[in-house]
C-alpha positions, 0 to 999 in steps of 0.5 A, a space after each residue: 224615122 230617118 234619124 241616125 242611130 245613136 249609141 247612148 248606154 243607160 243603166 249599167 254604163 252612164 246615166 243620160 240625165 247626168 251626162 251633160 252636167 258631168 261633162 261640163 264639170 269635168 271640163 271645168 275641173 281640167 281647166 282649173 287643174 291646168 291653170 294651177 299647174 301653170 301658176 305653181 311654176 310662176 313664183 320664182 319669175 314673179 318674185 324676181 320681177 318684183 325684186 327688179 321693180 323694187 330696185 328701179 323704184 328704190 331711189 325714186 319712191 318712198 321706201 314704206 310704199 315700196 316695201 308695202 307693195 313688195 309685201 303684198 305681192 309676196 303675200 299674193 303669190 303665197 295665197 295663190 300657191 296655197 290655193 293651187 295646192 289645195 285644188 291639185 292635192 285635195 281634188 276640190 275643183 273636181 267636187 266643186 268646179 264652179 266655186 273654185 273657178 270663182 275663187 281662182 278668178 278672184 285670186 287672179 284679179 287680186 294679183 292683177 290689181 297688185 301688179 298693175 298698182 306698180 304703175 301709178 305708185 312708181 312710174 310718176 317719180 321715175 326718170 324717162 328711161 326707167 318709166 319706159 323700162 317699167 312700162 315694158 316690164 308690165 307689158 311683158 308681164 301681161 303678155 307672159 300671163 297668157 301662158 300661165 292663165 290662158 287655159 282658163 280665159 276668165 282668170 287671164 281677163 281678171 289679171 290683165 285688164 286691171 294691170 293694163 288699166 292701171 298702167 294706162 291710168 298712170 300714163 294718163 296722169 304722167 304729164 308726158 307729151 307722148 301719153 296718148 300714143 302710149 295709151 293707144 298702144 296699151 289699148 291695142 296690146 290689151 285687145 290683141 292679147 285678149 283675142 289671142 287668149 280667147 281663141 287659144 282657150 277655145 282650142 284648149 277647151 276643145 282638146 280637153 273635151 276630145 280627151 275626155 270624150 276619148 276617156 269616156 269611150 275607153 271606159 265604155 269599151 272596158 265595160 263592154 269587154 268586162 260584160 262580154 268576159 262575164 257573159 263568156 265565162 257564164 256561157 262556157 260554164 253552161 257549155 260544160 254543164 250541158 255536155 256533162 248532162 247530155 251524156 246521161 239525160 237528154 231530156 234535162 238539156 231540153 227542159 233547161 235550154 232556156 237558162 243555158 241560152 240566156 248568156 249565149 243570147 247576151 254574149 252574141 248581141 254584145 259581141 256584135 255591138 262591140 265590133 260595130 262600135 269600136 274603131 280600135 284595132 286591138 279591141 276589134 281583134 278581141 271582139 273577133 276572137 270572142 265572136 269565134 268562141 261564141 260561134 263554137 259555143 253556138 255550134 256545140 249548143 245547137 248540136 246538143 239541143 238537136 240530140 235532146 230534141 231527137 231523144 225527146 221526140 220533139 223534132 218532127 219533119 215538115 216535108 215540102 217540095 224542094 229543088 235539091 240542085 239549088 240546095 246543093 249549089 247554095 250549100 256548096 258556096 260555103 264549103 267550096 270556100 272552106 275547101 279552098 282555104 285548105 287548097 282542096 278541090 271541091 266538086 259538085 255534080 247534081 242532076 235536076 232533082 225535085 224532092 218531097 222532103 224537109 229542106 231544113 233537116 236535109 240541109 243539116 245532114 249534108 252540112 254535117 257530112 261536108 263539114 267532116 269531109 273538109 275538116 279531115 281531108 288535107 289534100 285532094 278533093 271533096 265531092 258532093 253528088 246527087 243522082 236519080 235511081 228510079 223513084 229514089 234519090 242518091 246523095 253521096 259525100 266523098 273525100 280523099 282524106 285519111 279514111 276510117 278503119 273498118 273497126 271504127 266505122 260503127 263507132 263514128 256515129 256515137 256521140 262525142 266520139 272522134 277518131 282523129 282528135 284524142 286531145 279534144 281540139 275544138 277546131 276539129 269539131 265536137 264529135 256530134 255531127 255524125 251522131 246527129 246525121 244518124 238520128 236525122 236519117 232514122 227520123 226521116 226514114 232514109 238510109 246512110 252507108 259508109 265506105 272507107 279505106 284508110 289512106 284513100 278516103 271516105 264515101 257517105 251515101 245517103 239514100 232517100 227512097 220514094 222522095 222524088 217528085 215532079 217540079 212545080 209547074 211555075 217557078 217564080 224568079 228570085 226576089 231581089 235582096 232587101 235593103 237593110 231594115 231601117 228601125 231608127 226612131 222606133 219605140 220598142 218595149 222589151 220585157 226580159 227578166 235576165 239582167 245581162 240579156 236585158 242590158 245587151 238588147 237595150 244597147 243593141 236597140 240604142 245603137 240602131 237608133 231605137 228608143 228602148 223601154 226596158 222592163 224586168 216584169 209586167 209591173 215594170 212594163 206598165 210603169 214604163 208605158 205610163 212614163 212614156 205616155 203612149 204605146 210602143 211601136 213594137 213589144 218584145 217579151 221573153 217567154 219564161 219570166 220570173 215568178 212563174 209568169 210568161 211572156 204570152 200572158 204579159 203581152 195579152 194583158 198589155 194589149 188589153 190595157 194599152 191597146 193593140 200593139 205588134 208583139 213577138 216572143 224571144 224564147 230559149 225554150 225548145 219543147 214548150 207547148 205554149 210556143 206551139 199554141 200561140 200565133 205570136 212570132 218567135 225568135 229562139 235564143 241566142 238571137 242574131 242581131 240581124 234577125 232581131 232587127 228584121 223582126 222589129 222592122 217587120 212588126 213595126 211596118 205591119 208586115 
């Protein structure tokens, strides 16, 4: 399981089975297209050289032979031009690269034979000076063909080897005393040029492969960005629908949360994947802005769901012993940094206090109060303080911001009411934080008071009657940070009926080096396991599947049919009684990639 993660998108991006063959065909088509473009530049130099050779042999060779050779050379040039235009204009090489590589190689070989034929036809009858000149012309022709045929080495070999072989043959039977030296030079020249063409062709092929790989990567990025854009549009539409529905009927939002969470779930995974894969600064900048929008949508959605759960009575406190000083220090890490960004002074004063309370709900109250304090304070300070008063705990959040007029102090706890944001600027919040604070305080049986003076600041005082408790007898030391979870090589079966969420989780698992088996239903999951020939290391299923099916039943059926396998649920439901009744681990959508990875690792290791 130590193999490195690989990103190999399937389904909507590029089928793996066809990848290698398609890449080879595209490479060959690019080589042939470059070859043809070089050939189309050659007719005039070729015909000029043919005319000069005819001039050399005019006084020394039979005119019929000379004219026939010239006619065949012109015909060969015409045939080669027509072939090249067919390849470039009609795109035949892209459809049948192997067939056209053979055709162009044969055309190159024919031209090599015709060109080289000038040596045995004309060289024996020429004077020594003209013999040397013809030999030089044919040698330069073979060397010049490196530029015209070098992009596709078989075409060069088919042209140059017959040319130099016929030149060597003409000198062998020329009767000249120096023919041995000429033959040796022709042989070395041929080997040198062939070696150069082989190395140059390999370099050119590598450059083409790199360009094609870059094009493929760009196409993949464009597809990912398109998927993100579509998911964002759907999530934004879901946000507007949720905001409208929450004004009139919170129970509707709770029951519809599954459908609303799906696009956010896909969007969150795809955004993280885009940022991990991309090395392009512009793409990463787009991904960063999309990520910020996702976070805004998640904050709004979580706030709306908090309201819906409170209205529906589905949120219950789970009190336990908590170290308030430690909780305050942990929260202050985030808000001290946010305050520093606005050049504000952040103050933390907290006595050693242990509470018997719900730590998650207490943290949510404090974070909402601190978020408002930092957001609406432009100069001065923000302070978080906690103290004992008898058996009670008193927590205050104070700021030196613009303050709240007395007439508005009761309204700030209303849903969507914002005193300093008439334009509904999203960066200034959603108008839900204090409404959630009020409802959580009522749920827990605490009290909250507001004191504010316009221009001087605001103080929220949270009173927790009877919440103090004794510190535990033995406090364990903090565990060291766990290393990143290694999930490479794990086979993960995912049952998800939403197509975008299905694609997003598949791409995410592949980027971690997992082997995902993706199914939209129980039937597809059976088929995937049958094809894979064995049980997966981990089984993940959406809770609410299509046609009234649910993931809990699907997991139990697969475990009965294929044997035990660790499993968990991914759910967008917040009120479902089925979730409370099952012992399966649950991740609520939208799922963070880090949480998903940790869950897969924990399930596979049997933790």
